[in-house]
C-alpha positions as CSV (number, residue, x, y, z in Angstrom):
1,M,-192.7,-10.7,-1.1
2,S,-193.4,-9.9,-4.7
3,K,-191.3,-11.1,-7.6
4,R,-190.6,-7.5,-8.5
5,N,-189.0,-6.8,-5.2
6,E,-187.1,-10.0,-4.8
7,K,-183.4,-9.7,-4.9
8,N,-181.3,-11.2,-7.7
9,I,-179.3,-13.5,-5.5
10,H,-177.9,-17.0,-6.4
11,G,-175.6,-19.4,-4.7
12,I,-175.0,-22.1,-2.1
13,L,-175.1,-21.8,1.7
14,N,-173.5,-24.4,4.1
15,I,-175.5,-23.8,7.3
16,L,-174.9,-25.4,10.7
17,K,-178.4,-26.4,11.6
18,P,-178.9,-26.3,15.4
19,P,-180.9,-29.0,17.2
20,G,-184.5,-28.1,17.9
21,M,-185.3,-26.5,14.5
22,T,-186.8,-28.2,11.5
23,S,-185.0,-28.0,8.1
24,H,-187.9,-25.9,6.9
25,D,-187.5,-23.5,9.9
26,V,-183.9,-22.9,8.7
27,V,-185.1,-22.3,5.1
28,D,-187.6,-19.7,6.3
29,C,-185.0,-17.9,8.3
30,V,-182.7,-17.7,5.3
31,R,-185.5,-16.5,3.0
32,K,-186.2,-13.6,5.3
33,S,-182.5,-12.8,5.8
34,L,-181.7,-12.7,2.1
35,G,-185.0,-11.3,0.9
36,V,-185.6,-14.2,-1.6
37,R,-188.2,-16.9,-1.9
38,R,-186.3,-19.4,-3.9
39,V,-184.4,-21.3,-1.2
40,G,-184.4,-25.1,-0.9
41,H,-182.4,-27.7,1.1
42,T,-180.6,-30.7,-0.2
43,G,-181.6,-33.3,2.4
44,V,-183.8,-33.0,5.5
45,L,-182.2,-33.2,9.0
46,D,-184.6,-34.3,11.7
47,P,-185.4,-31.5,14.3
48,A,-183.3,-33.1,17.0
49,A,-180.3,-33.5,14.7
50,S,-177.7,-30.9,14.0
51,G,-174.9,-30.3,11.4
52,V,-174.5,-29.5,7.8
53,L,-177.6,-28.3,6.0
54,V,-176.8,-27.3,2.4
55,L,-179.2,-24.7,1.0
56,C,-179.5,-23.6,-2.6
57,V,-180.6,-20.0,-3.3
58,G,-182.1,-18.6,-6.5
59,N,-180.9,-20.3,-9.7
60,A,-178.9,-22.7,-7.5
61,T,-182.2,-24.5,-6.5
62,R,-181.8,-26.4,-9.8
63,L,-178.7,-28.0,-8.3
64,A,-180.5,-29.3,-5.2
65,D,-181.1,-32.7,-6.7
66,V,-177.5,-32.9,-7.8
67,V,-176.2,-32.2,-4.3
68,S,-178.7,-34.5,-2.6
69,E,-177.4,-37.4,-4.6
70,Q,-173.9,-37.1,-3.1
71,E,-172.5,-39.0,-0.2
72,K,-173.4,-37.9,3.3
73,S,-171.4,-38.5,6.5
74,Y,-172.6,-38.6,10.1
75,V,-171.6,-39.1,13.7
76,A,-174.4,-41.0,15.5
77,E,-174.9,-42.0,19.1
78,V,-176.9,-45.2,19.5
79,T,-178.4,-46.1,23.0
80,F,-179.2,-49.7,23.6
81,G,-181.9,-51.2,25.7
82,I,-184.8,-48.9,24.6
83,V,-186.9,-49.0,21.5
84,T,-189.1,-46.1,20.4
85,D,-191.8,-45.8,17.8
86,S,-189.8,-43.1,15.9
87,Y,-186.4,-44.9,16.3
88,D,-185.0,-41.7,18.0
89,G,-185.3,-40.0,21.3
90,D,-188.4,-38.0,20.3
91,G,-190.7,-41.0,20.1
92,K,-192.7,-43.0,22.5
93,V,-190.9,-45.9,24.3
94,V,-192.4,-49.2,23.1
95,A,-190.0,-51.7,24.6
96,R,-187.3,-51.9,27.2
97,A,-184.7,-54.6,27.7
98,E,-181.6,-54.3,29.8
99,P,-178.7,-55.4,27.6
100,Q,-176.9,-58.5,28.8
101,N,-173.2,-58.8,28.1
102,L,-173.2,-56.2,25.3
103,T,-169.6,-55.3,24.4
104,A,-167.8,-53.3,21.8
105,D,-166.7,-56.5,20.1
106,R,-170.3,-57.7,19.7
107,I,-171.2,-54.4,18.0
108,E,-168.2,-54.5,15.7
109,Q,-169.2,-58.0,14.7
110,A,-172.6,-56.8,13.7
111,L,-171.6,-53.7,11.7
112,P,-170.5,-55.5,8.5
113,G,-174.1,-56.6,8.0
114,F,-175.0,-52.9,7.5
115,L,-172.3,-52.2,4.9
116,G,-172.8,-51.9,1.1
117,E,-176.3,-52.0,-0.5
118,I,-178.8,-53.1,2.1
119,Q,-182.6,-53.2,2.3
120,Q,-184.0,-50.7,4.7
121,C,-187.5,-49.7,5.9
122,P,-188.1,-46.0,6.7
123,P,-189.0,-45.2,10.3
124,P,-192.8,-45.3,11.0
125,Q,-192.6,-41.6,12.1
126,S,-191.1,-40.2,8.8
127,S,-192.1,-38.1,5.9
128,V,-191.9,-40.9,3.3
129,H,-195.1,-41.1,1.3
130,Y,-197.3,-44.2,1.3
131,Q,-200.6,-44.3,-0.6
132,G,-200.9,-40.5,-0.8
133,K,-200.0,-39.7,2.8
134,K,-196.8,-39.4,4.8
135,L,-196.0,-42.2,7.2
136,Y,-196.3,-40.0,10.3
137,E,-199.8,-39.0,9.1
138,W,-200.9,-42.6,9.0
139,N,-199.6,-43.2,12.5
140,R,-201.4,-40.1,13.8
141,E,-204.6,-42.0,12.7
142,T,-203.3,-45.0,14.7
143,V,-202.8,-47.0,11.5
144,M,-199.4,-48.7,11.7
145,V,-198.0,-48.8,8.2
146,I,-194.7,-50.5,7.5
147,P,-193.7,-49.9,3.8
148,E,-191.7,-52.3,1.8
149,P,-187.9,-52.3,2.3
150,R,-186.0,-50.3,-0.2
151,P,-182.3,-50.4,-1.2
152,V,-179.9,-47.9,0.3
153,H,-176.2,-47.8,0.2
154,V,-173.9,-47.5,3.2
155,H,-170.4,-46.7,2.1
156,A,-168.7,-47.0,5.6
157,I,-169.8,-47.7,9.2
158,A,-167.4,-47.9,12.1
159,L,-167.5,-47.9,15.9
160,R,-165.5,-45.0,17.3
161,R,-166.4,-45.4,21.0
162,F,-168.4,-47.7,23.3
163,I,-169.7,-46.6,26.6
164,P,-170.8,-49.5,28.9
165,G,-173.5,-49.1,31.5
166,R,-177.1,-50.0,32.3
167,L,-178.0,-48.5,28.9
168,P,-174.8,-48.8,26.8
169,R,-174.1,-46.3,24.1
170,A,-172.1,-46.5,20.9
171,L,-170.7,-43.7,18.9
172,L,-170.7,-44.5,15.2
173,E,-169.2,-42.9,12.1
174,I,-171.3,-43.5,9.0
175,S,-171.0,-42.5,5.3
176,C,-174.1,-43.3,3.2
177,G,-176.0,-42.5,0.1
178,K,-179.3,-40.7,-0.5
179,G,-182.4,-42.0,1.2
180,T,-180.5,-43.8,4.1
181,Y,-182.2,-43.3,7.5
182,V,-179.6,-43.3,10.3
183,R,-182.5,-43.8,12.7
184,T,-183.3,-47.1,11.0
185,L,-179.7,-48.2,11.1
186,A,-179.7,-47.6,14.9
187,H,-183.0,-49.5,15.4
188,D,-181.9,-52.4,13.2
189,L,-178.5,-52.6,14.9
190,G,-180.3,-52.9,18.3
191,Q,-182.4,-55.8,16.8
192,T,-179.3,-57.5,15.5
193,V,-177.5,-57.5,18.9
194,G,-180.7,-58.5,20.7
195,S,-181.3,-55.6,23.0
196,G,-183.1,-53.0,21.0
197,A,-181.8,-49.5,20.4
198,Y,-182.6,-46.0,19.3
199,L,-180.8,-43.0,17.8
200,S,-180.0,-40.7,20.7
201,F,-177.8,-38.1,19.0
202,L,-177.0,-37.2,15.3
203,V,-174.6,-34.8,13.7
204,R,-174.3,-34.6,9.9
205,Q,-170.6,-34.1,9.2
206,G,-170.8,-33.3,5.6
207,I,-172.4,-33.6,2.1
208,S,-170.0,-34.1,-0.8
209,S,-167.4,-31.3,-0.3
210,F,-169.5,-29.3,2.2
211,C,-168.2,-30.1,5.7
212,L,-168.9,-29.2,9.3
213,R,-165.8,-27.1,9.9
214,D,-166.8,-24.7,7.1
215,A,-170.5,-24.4,8.0
216,I,-172.0,-21.0,8.9
217,L,-173.8,-20.5,12.2
218,L,-177.4,-19.5,11.5
219,E,-177.0,-16.6,14.0
220,A,-174.0,-15.3,12.0
221,L,-176.0,-15.3,8.8
222,L,-179.0,-13.5,10.4
223,S,-176.7,-10.9,12.0
224,A,-174.5,-10.3,9.0
225,P,-174.7,-6.8,7.5
226,C,-174.5,-8.3,4.0
227,P,-175.7,-12.0,4.3
228,E,-175.4,-12.6,0.5
229,S,-171.6,-12.2,0.8
230,L,-171.7,-15.6,2.6
231,L,-173.0,-17.4,-0.5
232,Q,-170.7,-19.8,-2.3
233,P,-170.8,-19.9,-6.2
234,L,-172.9,-22.5,-8.0
235,L,-169.8,-24.3,-9.1
236,S,-169.1,-25.3,-5.5
237,A,-172.1,-27.7,-5.7
238,V,-170.5,-29.8,-8.4
239,P,-166.8,-30.5,-7.5
240,H,-167.2,-34.1,-8.5
241,L,-167.8,-33.1,-12.2
242,P,-165.1,-32.4,-14.8
243,A,-165.1,-28.7,-15.8
244,C,-165.0,-27.4,-19.3
245,S,-164.3,-23.7,-20.0
246,L,-166.4,-22.2,-22.8
247,R,-165.6,-19.4,-25.2
248,D,-168.1,-16.6,-25.5
249,R,-169.6,-18.3,-28.6
250,G,-170.1,-21.5,-26.6
251,V,-171.8,-19.6,-23.7
252,S,-174.2,-18.1,-26.2
253,R,-175.0,-21.4,-27.9
254,I,-175.6,-23.1,-24.5
255,R,-178.0,-20.3,-23.4
256,H,-179.9,-20.8,-26.6
257,G,-180.2,-24.6,-26.0
258,M,-177.7,-25.5,-28.7
259,P,-174.9,-28.0,-28.3
260,V,-171.2,-27.0,-27.7
261,T,-168.7,-28.1,-30.4
262,P,-164.9,-28.2,-30.4
263,E,-164.7,-24.6,-31.7
264,D,-166.6,-23.4,-28.6
265,V,-164.2,-24.6,-25.9
266,F,-160.7,-23.4,-24.8
267,V,-159.4,-26.9,-24.0
268,R,-160.9,-30.1,-25.4
269,P,-162.3,-32.5,-22.8
270,D,-160.3,-35.6,-22.2
271,S,-160.9,-38.0,-25.0
272,S,-161.1,-40.8,-22.5
273,L,-164.3,-39.4,-21.0
274,P,-167.2,-41.9,-21.2
275,H,-170.1,-41.2,-23.4
276,L,-172.8,-39.2,-21.7
277,Q,-170.4,-38.0,-19.0
278,E,-171.8,-35.0,-17.2
279,L,-169.7,-31.8,-17.3
280,A,-169.7,-28.5,-15.5
281,L,-169.6,-25.8,-18.2
282,V,-168.1,-22.5,-17.1
283,N,-167.5,-19.1,-18.7
284,T,-164.2,-17.1,-18.8
285,N,-164.9,-15.8,-15.3
286,G,-165.2,-19.3,-13.9
287,D,-169.0,-19.0,-13.3
288,L,-171.1,-22.1,-13.8
289,V,-173.2,-21.6,-17.0
290,A,-174.7,-25.1,-17.4
291,L,-174.4,-28.8,-16.8
292,G,-174.0,-30.7,-20.0
293,E,-173.6,-34.2,-21.4
294,Y,-170.5,-35.2,-23.4
295,H,-171.2,-37.0,-26.7
296,Q,-168.3,-38.4,-28.6
297,V,-169.0,-38.2,-32.4
298,G,-166.5,-40.2,-34.3
299,R,-162.8,-40.1,-33.4
300,T,-162.1,-36.4,-33.3
301,Y,-165.4,-34.6,-33.0
302,F,-167.7,-34.2,-30.0
303,Q,-170.7,-32.3,-28.8
304,I,-171.8,-31.3,-25.3
305,Q,-175.6,-31.2,-25.0
306,P,-177.0,-28.8,-22.4
307,R,-178.9,-30.5,-19.6
308,K,-179.4,-27.7,-17.1
309,V,-178.8,-24.1,-18.1
310,F,-178.5,-21.4,-15.4
311,S,-179.9,-17.9,-16.3
312,Q,-177.7,-14.9,-15.8
């Protein structure tokens, strides 16, 4: 596909990724369906997982890092008594131990240890880079690499259902920050309760304001007569940012890399905004023009410096 023939399409897609596909498989399907090359995701879902996969198209790819920083929510099934080398059901079984007297109460007692900022090691079979290679590439060479733990943040974790049996299962609801591996949470929970465990099922419920109930089936996108009509505007990616509406003069200044001043806005931003607060700058049509940083200059004057400007 040449740049000359590529469509001028920009926006956000909330796709329901089916199990069995990689995130990159979904990106490829969307590229072909829309006729554009600039498509990127905002956080990988493992092939066996399903749920919300937010894709950025065209100019929106510059918002991928913004969306990926937002809170993510999951429903996870953890199966106890088996440990795999990938921490999920796709890996090789490396240990078995029939759980003794494992109860819902025992699991609930262990969960607070996984709340807040915790230290977590990525799974051995993951795409995290270590000394120039991905971890799964090291393990293909039979070199077991365990990287240093790194801080991640778990906002909430709760037991929603416990299913007893020879291999008990627990259904968990989890909200967490960027870089958190739910596979590792499952593995570490198994170690904590003394039986071992792996992640047997995972659904991503949402990222920021993008939720499962609004996600588009991939089949619906591929069969749509006008798939670009399913795109959401760029502004949908930043609902957490205060918005500031620009006059035409302000839009022109921003597009030329110049700061916005009080004369360039319809309504002055709240004076209580903290210094360097990020803002979503929109035109009179409500379209996202740029992300900018708020700078208070004296008591009554301010400037908004452009940080990311989106071409027309």
